[in-house]
N, C-alpha and C positions, 0 to 999 in steps of 0.2 A: 348336587351340582350348583344350585343357586347360592349355597353358602360360600363355596369357593369363588364363584364369579363375583359375588358381592364384596368379599374380602379382597379379591384381586383388584377390583375397582377402587375400593376404599384406600388400601395401602398405596396404590399407584398415585392417587390424588394427594395423599399425605407426602409422598416423595416429591411430587410436583410442588406442593406448598413449601417444603423445606428449600428446594432449589430456587423458587421464586423469591422467597424472603431473603435468601443469601444474595441473589443478584440485585434485588432492589436496594438492599442495604449498602452494597458496594458499588452501585451505579455511579458513573460520572455525571455530574449535574450539567455539564456543558458539552461542547463538541471536543472530542479527543483529537489528537494529531492524525496525520495521514488523511485518508479519504473521508473521515467522519464529518468534517465541516462541510464538505461538498454534498454528501448524501443528506445531511440535515437541511441544508439550504434548498436543495433540489426537491426534497420531500415536501417541505413547507409551501413551496410555490409551484410544484410540479414543473421543474425546469429540466434541462437535458444534461445529465452528467457525462463523465468520460465513457467511451465505448467499453463494452457493448451495452451499457446501461443496466438498470435493474428496475423495470417499470412496476412489477408487483410490490417490491419493497417500497418504492416511492408512493404508490397509491395507498398502501396500508399506513405508511408514515404520515401521509397527508391526513388520513382519517383520524389517526391518534392526535395529530397536532391541533385538531379542532377542539380538543378537550382543554386546550390552554385558555380558551375563552378570551382571547385578545392579549393575554400576557405573554409576549414573545419570549421572555426569559425562561418560561416553562416548556417551550417547544423542544429544546434539545433533551431535556429530561424525559419527555414523553416518547420521543423517537428512540432514544437510548433504551427506554423500557420496552419498545417493540423487540429489540434484540434479547432483552431479558426474558420476556414471555416466550419468544421463539425458542430460546434455550431451555426454558422450563418444560415446554411441551416436548422438546427433543428428549429430555430426561424421562418424561412420562411415557412416551412411546417406547423408549429403550427398556424401561421397566417391564412393559407388557410384552415386548419381544423376548426378553430374558425369561419371563415366567412361562411363555408359550413353549420355549425350547426346554426349559427346566422341567416342565410338566411331563414332556415326553420321556425324559431321562428318569425321573422319579417313579413314574408309572411303568417304566420299562416298555415304552412304546416308541422306539426310535424310528427314524425315517419319516415318510410322508403318509399320514393317515389321519382320519377324523377322530380326535380324542375328546370331543366336546361332551360326550355323554358320560365320560369317566369322572367320577368324583374322588379326589384324593382324600385320604384320612386327615384327621386334624394335624398330626405331626408332619405328614407330607405337605399339607397346605402351607404350614408355617415355614417349612424348609424352602418350598418354591418361592414364597413371597420374600423370604429372607435373601435368597440368591438374587432376586430382582432388585431389592433395595440396595444391596451391597454394590452390585454392578452399576446401577443407575447413578447412585451417589458418588461412586468413585469417578465416573465420567463427569458428573456435574462439577466436581472439585478438581478436575484435572487442569493443568496449567493453561494449555492452549485454548480449551473450550471455555473456561472461565474468563479468559482474556476477551474472547469474542462476545461473551454474554453481556458485557457492561459498556458497550459502545455501539454507535450507530453504523455498523458495517453489515454486509450482506451474508457473512459466513454463518452467523447464528441461524438466520432464516433458511439458508441452504441446508444446514444440518437437520432442521426439522422436516424439510422436504424429503431428505434421505430416510429419516426415521419413519415418516409416514408411509412411504412406498414399501419399505421392508415390512412394516407392521401389516399393511393391507395385503401384501402377498402371502404372509403367513395366515391371515384371516381367510384368504381365498383357498389356501392349501387345506384348511379344515372344512371347506365347503365345496370342494371341487366337483363332488359327485352330484350336487344339487342342480336342478334344471336351469336356475337363474344365476349360477355361479359366475358367469362371464361379466356380470355387472361389476364385480370387484376388479376385474382386469381393466374395464373401461374407466372405473374411478381412478385406478393407478395411472392410466394414460393421461387423464385430466390433471392429476397431481404432477406428473412429469412435465406436462405442457406449462402449468403454472410455474414450476420450478425453473424453467428456462428464463422466465422473467425475473429470477432472483440471481442464479448463478448456474453455470453448466456442470458443476461438480456432481449434481444429482444424477446425471446421465450415467455415471460410472457404476451406479448400483444395478443397472439393467442386466449385465451378465449374471449376477447373483440371482436376480429374479428369474432369469431364463432357466437356471438350473433347478430352482424350486418347481417351476412348471414342468420341466422334463422329468424330474424324479417323481413328481406326483402322478404324472400320466404314464410312467413306465416303471412297473414294479421291479423289473430286472434290467437296469440300465447297462449299456455296453460302452466300451471305449470309443467306438465309432459314433455312437449316439451322443456321447458326452462331447466329443470333438465337434460334431455338427451343431450341438447346442451352443457351445462357445463361439463358433463361427457365426451362427445366425444372430445371436445376441450382440456380437460385436458389429455385425452389419447393421443391426437396428440402431446401435449407437451412432455409427457412421452416417446412416440415412438421416437421423435427426440432426446430428452435428453439422453435416455438410449439405445434405439434400433438402432439409426443411428450413433450418434457421437462416442460412444465407441463400440456399438454393432456390426456394420458391420466390423470394423477392428478386433474385438475379434473373430468373426466368421472366417474371413480370416486367422487369426493366428492359429485357430484350424485346418483349412484345411492345412495350411503350415506345421505344426508339423506332422500331420498324413501322408501326402504324401511324406514328406522328410524322416521321420523316418521309416515308414512302407512300402512304395512303392519304396523308393530309388530315388525319383526325386531330382534334384539339388535344392539349395536354391532358393526361390521365385517361384518354380514350383507350389506349392500348391496355392499361391496367384493368379497366372495366371489362374489356373483351377477354382478357386472361382469366379474370375471376369467373366470368360466365362459363368459359370453357372448362375451367377446373371444377366448378361445381357440377357441371353437366357430367363430367367423367366420374365424379364421386357418386352422383345419382345413378348413373348406369351401372357402376359397380355394385351398389346396393340392389338394384333390380336383378342383376345377374345372380347375386348371392341368394336372393329370395326365390328366384325361379328354379335354381338348382338345389336349394336346401343346404347350401354350403355355410355351415355355422362358423367355421374357422375364418372364412373370408369376411363374413358379416362382422364378426368380432374385431378382426383386424381393421376393417374400414371404420367401424365405430371408434376404435382406439385412435386411429389417425385423425378422425374428426375432432375427438375430444382433446388430443394433443394440440391441434390447431386452435381450438377454442381457448385453451390455456395460453398458448403462444400469442394469441391475438392481443394480449396485454401490451405487446410491443407497439401497437398502433398509436399508443400515447406518444411515442418518440417523434414520429414525423408530424403528428397533429400539433403537439406543443411547439416543435421547432418552427412550424410554419407561422407561428405568432411572433417569432423573433424575440424570445425571452432574453433576459440579461445573462444567464448562463445557458449556452447553446452550443455544446461541444460538437465540432465537426459540421454543424448546421445541416443535419440530416432531414431536410424538409421535403425532399422528393424521393422517389423510389431508388434513384441511382445513388444519391449520396447516402441514403439509408442502408443500402447494401454495403457500401464502404464502411459505414459505422458498425454494422454487424460483424464484418470481417476484421475489425480492429486494424485496418490497413495502416493507420498512422504509427503503429508500433513496430512495423516491419515483421519479419519472421526469422525463425531459426531452423537450420537444417535438422532433420529428425533421423531418417534412416540412411540417407546418402547425400553427400554434399561436400563443399570445399572445406579444407582444414585451415588453420589460422594463417599460415604463410602462403596460401594460394594467392595468385595475382590474376586479375581478369585478363583474358586474352581478347575479348570482344565484348561489345554491348549491343543490345537490341531493344526495340521498343516493346513495352509490355502490352497487355490487353488494351483494346480501345476504351477510351473513357469519354464520356459525354457530359455536356453542361447545357443548360437552357440558354438559347440566344435567339431573340425574336420569337417567332412562333414555331421554332424547330429545335432539335438538339444538335449542337455543333460539337465536333470532336475537340476534346480538351488536350492540352499537352500530355503526351503519354509518360508513364513512369519508365525509367530506364532500368533494364534488367541486365546483369552482368553474366557473362559466360566464362567458364573456367576449363582449363585443360583436363582431360580425363585423369591424367596422372596426379593432378592436384585434388582429386576427389577421393573419398573413401567411405566405406560403410561405417555407420554409427559415428559421425563426426562430432565427438564430444568436445574436442579442442578446436573450436571453430572461429573464435573471435579474434580479429586482428587489432583490437583496441590495445594501445600500449599499456593501459592500466590492467587489462585482462591478461596480457602476456606476462606481466609481472606477477599476477596472482596465480597463473597456471604453474609457475615454477615452484610455488609453495607445496604443490601436490605431486607433481611429476617432474622428472629431470628432462626438460625440453630445451631446445635451442631455437631462437627465432628464425634462423636461416636453414633449419633442417626440418623436413616433413616429419610429423609425429608418427610413430608406429601404431599399429592396432593395439599392441600391448599397453602403450602409454594412454591411448584413448580409453581403453577398458579400465585401466588403473585409475584414471581421473573419475570415470563414471562411478566405480565402486567406492573409491575412497572419499571423494568429495560429494558427488551428487546423491548417491545412496547412503553413504556413511555419515558424512557431516550434515547434509541437508535433509535427511529423513531419520535415520536411526538415532542420531543425537537428539532430535526433537522427541522421538518416541521415548527415549530414556528420560528426557526432561520430565515427561508426564507421569512416568511410572517408576522412576528411580529417584530422581532429584535433580535440581538445577543449581548451578554454581552461583550465578548472579544475573543481573540484567545487562551486563556488558555484552555487546555483540561478539559473537564467536564463543560465548561462555560454554564451558564444558559441563559434564555430568558429575553430580556429587555421588560418590560411592557410599555405601551404608555406614561404614565406620571411619569416614574421613575426618581428620582433625583440622581444626581451623588454625592451628599453630603455623606461623609462617605465611599465612594468607594476607594479602594487602587489605587495608581497611575497607577499600571499595568493594571487596568481595566478602570478607569475613563478617562485616557489619551490615551487608546489604539485606534489605527485607526480601529480596528475591532469592536469597540463599535458602533453598528448600530441600530438605533431606527426608525422603519418604522411606528410608531404610530398605529400598527395593521391594517392599512388601506388596505393592500393587502388581509389580512385574511377576513376582514369585507366585502370587495367587492366580494371576492370569495365565501363566504357563501351566500351572496345575490344572486349571480349568480347560485349557487347550488340550492337554493330553487326555484328561478325563473325557472330554467331549468327543475327541477323535476315536477313543477306544469304545465308547458306548453308542455313539450315533455318528458314524462316519459321513453320512450324506449331509446332514445339517452342519457338521463341523467343516466340511468342504465348502459349503455355501458361505459360512461366516469367514472362512479363510479367503475365499474369492473376493468377498466384499473388502476385506483388509488389503488384499493385493491391489485391486483396481482403484481404491480410494487413497492408496498410499504410494506404493512402489511404481504403479503404472503412471501416476501423475508425475513422479520424478523423471521417469523415462521420457514422457511427452514434453515436459517443460524444457529439458535439456538446458539446465540453468548455467549461466555464466559463473565464473569463479568468485564473484563478489556481488553481494546484493546490498541495496541501501538500508535494508532492515532484515530482521529474522523473518522467515516465511513459514513458521510452524503452524500458523492458523489455517494454512491450506490443507493440512493433512488430518483434520479432526475426524473425517470420515473413517480413516483407518483406526484412530484411537477409539472411536465409537464401536467398531467391530471388536477390538481387543477388550473393551469393557464388558462385552457379552461374556467373554471367557472369564473375566474377573468374577462376574456374578455366578457363573457355573462352577467356579472354583469352590464356592461355598458347599455345593453338593459333594465335591470331592473331599472337603474337610469333614463333612458329616459321615461320609463313607469310611474315612479313616478313623473316626471316633466310634464306629460301630462295635468294636471289640471292647471298648471301655464303657460306653453308655448304651444300654440296651433299649431304653424307652425312646420311641421316635420323637416325641415332643421335646424331651430334654436334649436329645442329640441335635435337633433342629435349632433349638434356642441357643445352645453353646456355639454351634457352627456359625450361626448368624451373628452372635455377639462378637466372636473372633473376627468374622469378616467385616463387621461394622467398625472395628478398630482402624481399618485401612482408610475409608473415607474420613474418619475422625482425624487421623494423622494428617491427611491431605488438606482438610479444611483448616486445621490449626496452623500448619506450615504456610499455607497459601493465602490466608486471609489478609495479612498486612500488605502484601505486594499486589493483591488484586483489588484491594479496597481503594476505589478512586473517588469516594465521596469527599467533598470539600476541595477538590482539585479544580482550579480555574485558570491554570497557567496558559493554556493554548488560546483561550478567548481573550484573556487580559493582554497577552502579547500582541494579538491582532488589533485590539483597540488602541494599544499604545503605539503600534506602528502607524495606524491611521491618524492618530492624534499628534504624531510627529510632523504631519504635513500641514502646510498652509492651505487656506481655502481654495477649492477648485483645482487641486493638484493632480498631477499625473505621477503615479508611483509604479516603477518597474520592479518586479519581484521574481524570485524563482517559483517553481511549481510546488505542489504537494504541501509540505508543512509551512512554507512561506505564504502560500496563497489561499488554501482551503479555509483556514480560520478567518482570513480576511473576508472571503465570500460569505461565510456564516455571519460575521458581524454586520455586514452591510445588508444582506438579504433578509435575515431573520430579525435582528435587533435594530436595523436601520441606522447603524453607527456610520457617520461621516460618508454618506452616499455622494457627497460632492467630489470625493477623491476617486479618480478612475484608476483601478488596479489593472495593470497590464502585465500579463505573465510572459516572461521572455521566451520560454520554450514554445509557447503557442504563437508568438509573434513571427515565427518562421512559417506560418500557414496563412493562406489567403483568406480562409473563412474567418479567422480570428481578427485579422486586420480589418476586414469588412465590418465586424461587430464593433471594433474600437472606433469606427468612423460614424457610429450612431449615438444618439442620446442614451443615457442610462441614469435614471432617477434625476438627481441634481447635477449630474456631470454632463457637460457638453461633449460633442465628438472630439476625438484627438485631432490635432491640427496636422494631418498627414495629407500632403498635396498629391501624392501618386494616385493614379487611377487604378482600378481593379486589374486591368490588362497588364499593368506594369509590375504587379506582384502576384499574379495568378500562379498556381502551382506549376512548376517547370520553367518559370520566368524569373530571373534574378534571384534564384534560390541562394546562390552565393556568387560573389564577385572576387575573382582571384587577384592577387597582387602581381602585376606585370610592369616592371620598372621601365620608365621612360626617362632617360638622362636629361632630356630637354625640359622636363617638368620638375622643378624643385619643390613646389608646394602647390596645393590646389585650394581654391576658394570653395567652401562647403556649399554655398548656395548655387554656384555655377556647376558644381559636380552633380547636385541633385537635379538641376535642370537638364544636364547632359544625359543622366540616367532616364529621365522621363521622355527624352527625345530618342532614346535608343541610339545615341550618337555613334557614328563610326569611329570617332576619336577614342572611344573606350572599348571598342569591340576587339576581341581576339578569337582566333580559331584554334581548335585542338585537332591536329592530325588531318589527314586527307578525308574530306567529307565529314569531319567531326563537328561537334556542336560549336556554334558561335556564342560566346559569352561576353557580357560586359565585364570590365576590369577596373582597377584603379591604378594610376601610373606612379603614385608616390605615397608614402606613408605619412607625409607631412600635410596636415590640414589646417586651414585657418578660417575664422568667421569674423568679419568686421562687425563692430559693435557701435551702435548709436548711443554714446555714453550719456548724452543729454536726455534722451528718451528714457534710458534705463534709470537715471536718477529721479526722473519725474514719477516713475512707477512706484517708487518707495520700497523696492524690494531689497535694497542694500542698507544694512545697518550703518548708523552714523560712523562707528569706529572703522568701517570697512570702505568708506568712500574713496579713500586713496588707493584701494586695491583694484578698483574698476579699471579694466584695460580697453584700449580702443580696438584691439584685435586679439581674439582668442586663438592660441596656437597650441597644437598638440600632435602627438605622434600616434597614429592608429596601429602601428605595428605592421608586419608583413604577412600576417595570416589573412585568410579570406574574410571578406565582409559578408556576413550572412544576412538573410532577409530581415531578421530582427534588428541587426545593426543598422541596416539601410533605413528601416522605419524610424529608428531613434534619431538618426542623422537628419532625416526629413523633418521630424518634429523640431529639432534644434534650429534648422534653417528656416522653418515656416512660422514657428511660434512667436518670434520676436519678444520673448520673455514675458508674454502676457499671462501665461499659466505657469505655475511653479512645476518644475520637473525634478523628480527624485529617483534615486536608486535605493532600494532597501540595503541596509548595511550587511545583510546576509547574502547578498548576490555575489556570485563568483567574480573575482576581480578582473577576469578576462573579458567580462561583459562591460567593463567601465570604459573600454576603448581609449585609454590614455587620457581621460578627462579629469583624473584625480586632482590635478592642481587647481581645478575650479570647483571643487566640492566644498560645501559648508555642512558640517555635521549638525543636524537638528533632530534630537532624540534618537530614534532608530533608523534614520534615513539620511542619505547624502543629497543635498540640494545642489543642482548645477546652477552656478551663477557666473556672470561675466566679470568675476573678480578673482584674481589669482592670489592664492595663499603665498605670502612672501616667505613663510617658513617651511614650505612643502619639501619633504625629504622622502623620496620613493623607498629608501631603505628602512625607514622607521616603522612602516606599516600603520602609522597613525594618519589616516586620510581624513581630510575635512577640517577646515578652519572652525574654531568654536567661538561663537558669540556667547560669552559666559552667562550673562543675565538671562538670555533667551533659553539656553540649555538648562540652566537651573530651574526656570519656570516649567519647562517640559518634564524634566526628570522628577522633580519634587512636588509639583503641583498638579500637572495634568495626568501623569501616569498613575496606574493602579497596580498594586502588587498583592492581590488577595492571597492570603495564606502562605506566602513565601517565607513567612517567619514561623510557621507552624511545623514543628518536628514530627507531629503525628500524621501529616499528610505525606503519602508516598509519591516521590518524584523519580521516575525511572530514568534510564539513560537519555532517552529522547527528550523528556521533560526538563532535564538539567542543562540541555544545550542552550536554550534561550536565555536563562538567567546569566550564563556566561557573558552574553552580549550586554546585559545590564551592568555586570561588574566592569566590563570594558568601558562603557560610556560614563559610569560614575568616576572611574579612574581617570579618564580623559579630562573630565571637568575638574576633578580635584587637582590634577597637575597643571591645568590651565590657570587655576587660581593661584597655585604656588608660584608659577612662572611670573604672575602679575604681582607677587608679593603679598597676596591676601591670605595669610596663613589661617586666620580664623575661619574664613569661608571654606578653605580647603579642608580643614579639620571637620567642619560641620557636614560637608558633603560625604567625606569618608565615613564618618560615624553613622550617618543616615543610611548609607549603603549597607553597612554591617548590621544595622538594626533591622532593616527591611528584609535582609537575606542572611540571617545568622548561619554560622557553619553547621549547626545541628540540623537545620532544615535544608539549606542549599550549601553543600560543601564548598569550601574555598577552591578556587581554580587558578590557572596560571595568570589570570588578570589581577587577582587579589593582591599580590605583592606590590602592585603599582600604587596601592593606597598607603604603603608603609612610609614614604617620605612625609606625607601630610600628617600622619599620626605621630611620627617622631617630633616633627617641628611643632605639633600642637600639644606636646607633653604627654603623649600616650605611648612611650617607648616600650613599656611592658607588653602592651597589646600588640604592638608591631612585632616584637620578638616572638610572641606566641604564634602569630600568623606565619612567620618565616620558619619557625621550628616545626610547626605542625605540617606545613607543606613539604619541608625537607624530609621529615620522617616518613610521610606517606609516599613520597616519590621513591625514597630508598627501598622501602618494602615492596612497592609495586615493581620496580626495576629488578630486584632480586628474584621476585616470583615469576614475572612474565618472561624474563630472559632465560629462565630454566624450565618453563612450561610452555611449549609451543610458541616460541618467540615470533615465528613467521606469521602466525594467526593474530598476534596481538601487537603488531608493529604500531598501530595507532595509539594504543595505551602506552607503549614504550616511548613513542615520540612525545606524547602529552606530558609524560613524567619528565623527560629531558627538557622540554620547553619550560615546565614548572621550575625545575632547578635553575635554569638560565634566568628566569624572571626573578627568583629569589636572590640569585647572585648579584644581579643588577641592582635590586632594591637595597640589599645589604651594602653594596659598594657605594651607592649614592648617599648613604647615611654614615659612611665611614666605619661600618662594622666589618672589618676585614676577616675576622674569624669565621663568621657565618658565610661570607662571600667565598672564602677559600674552601669551606666544607662543601658548599653546593657545587662550586666549580670542580672540585676534586671528584665528586660523585659523577658529574657529567663526563669527565675525562675517563673515569673507570668504565662506564657503560657505552660511551660513544664508539669505541673501536668495534664493538659487537654489532653495530649497525652499519658498518661499512661493507 
């Protein structure tokens, strides 16, 4: 027995070492896009990230970051390594899970029994270990799991939590008859409690654990018993998910409000009383269990206590929030705001089992649950959230087609034949659920991992085993993300599934339950809308983990199939293992180049470049996620340009964020917002509708802000009998008087632009509602008096510009608002912002960094290629500005520098690149200009031919980009008099345009 145990440990750690080496070699050295920049920044300084937070991840990340020994540039590598190590340990525990299950099959001891005393033969040992290695390595090199392993996100650590609790439960199953076996259950409870501080996905393993317990305790399970086990384990999930995580803090909040408002206790007095009462009840429960000898109750109470001990990591959230850190999402500093944080209330909710469908219209509204906020020495009622009510005939079971967003309605039609004015049928609901939610958003991801992936283009399909690359667009055929596993992992996994089901139905059922709950159940619960900002495959790695168990057990089936050919156990085990190892070998060979993020610095360099676009002490308005999180990393970790205040537009619609913007932050002074908290508190001035007043032709911005602050009756409008009273704006025409003398003294206007300074800024806001974020920006413009530079990021949605584009000056990657009107502004051109050429040249060619954008060996996926397109655009704008000024030499220099910094082999040409053509031609580089146009035309032609014949509805974005590219080539060719190329590009546009109508 000792020999098998030693080998099992040794091989497990060898598999761990292989996975660790792989992940560390392919690790991203900086913060990746999406949430990674936020998590690294919040780990480094223990800040408060977006709800519901991940305190265990942050604490461990903080500990690892200390190993940087003051070198901030090493911090992201260390915190990324936390995910790498978490993934390696997941692989290790998966190996041991597979070997435990494989041992039962090899020794023909299926079901639930203690097999620790049974020693496999040498051949059996190597077969068991081989199955574990094959399954664990196949999972290690699977697409989604590898993706999570090399970046600072919570999903890798969530996976190790799932692996640990399943492994512990199997350990318990082997020891269930021992007097102290309950200690394993209590350890599992603690692991589950800790996992809550990482991600809630781990809770979905509980039903599988419940069946391990039931099957071990009942030698002859019944259908009724199985149903009760599923019911009880689901209730346990619900108790933790609803009763413990938000439930206990909610109950504590109720105590707090009652005892502070009604009894007169000081703040936190009610929470202390609640804790004393709760602990007393726990103590009484233990006393009762001891006096009656109730072991089950005692174990249950201990499990609850240890879940709460693990869950207590969440105390870091209100503790750190109370110190008002620089990143403090939702400001959950007291129990009431902490509950809102845990419930993720800022994200709203989706109907799950019963609710309105997409064309339902509210018939009434009501106030939601009471909300409170501190005021003086009591809790005052806060403005309630409004909840809408719908007619019963507008509701239905399983409302999968529920979103009324125009974009979502357009996307629904790609999957089901629906009309906006007709209620969807149950058949259409179910069709969307099975075709899109289950099919496209789960099974497609599943096949990516075990069959092959077409490319990194969003909505990319599955590569079939013998698919040819002929006719594929270059973006797909030459993509490093084109991975073809020949369906071998799927085939071996299915073989393992059937073998496991036939030989050990109980354990096969448990693995299947784990697969269903960590995969299909998540799909059902999420009720995903018909379009996502990115692929969501990383969510389902728990299901892929379960399938990898069957890949490992498939090796046993291979050995069984070889029995008639190879009689020796050892030889048969070796051959089956080697055949099985071909699969992870193929997977790592196919996946290495597109999972290797070493030497990729684009996200952080783009953040630094964005910050360095701004003048000192600037205010920079950005979008969320990829626009903001890298900026947070740059400022919080590396201390880059902390004088620039980054203001996230989506957060500016919340009161807590505006409060934070009105505080100091490092070198940045508070934003000049004159409104008081009561004027932008949630429920107040959330949006101001346009209500025309013919008597008001235009409005002075400063006077408008003053009227808003006074809650003036001049702006008030009422909706319906007894409906809410809102402030409005009477005209879309706004103006702001300018003290031109004072502006000139500030020195913010370039000498060449002094004639552009206007005594009055005039713009049209449009007739849509003014949201709270717009109101805050208008307040800043009215209050700032041009003392601080104000910028919009160039990647911000143009709807947020509020009609101010004529007053933009393009500086690097940001538009600066100045009281100087661009005389050449043309809203149809799309080229916003006046360019001060020497300033722009200095920013692009001297201040900006472009590390490894000229390196073809670095993999840039679809998300990573989006930002360089902005660089191409800005270089082209500067190039054409020099051309317009007659400076051909400078224009050529800038164009050539752009192509040298981002050659096509590393960063492919995009629809901005043809704008460099005139400068190249006039600079004597006609051959190169022709090559650019021909390359782009050929690529667009191939892409259009492919995407218009392969799911065109899903790839309308790629089709539109190809058409825009052809348009850009046609314009460039026309501008240099190349009518042949212009005609070819225009003709291709005409050929494919009708298909888009």
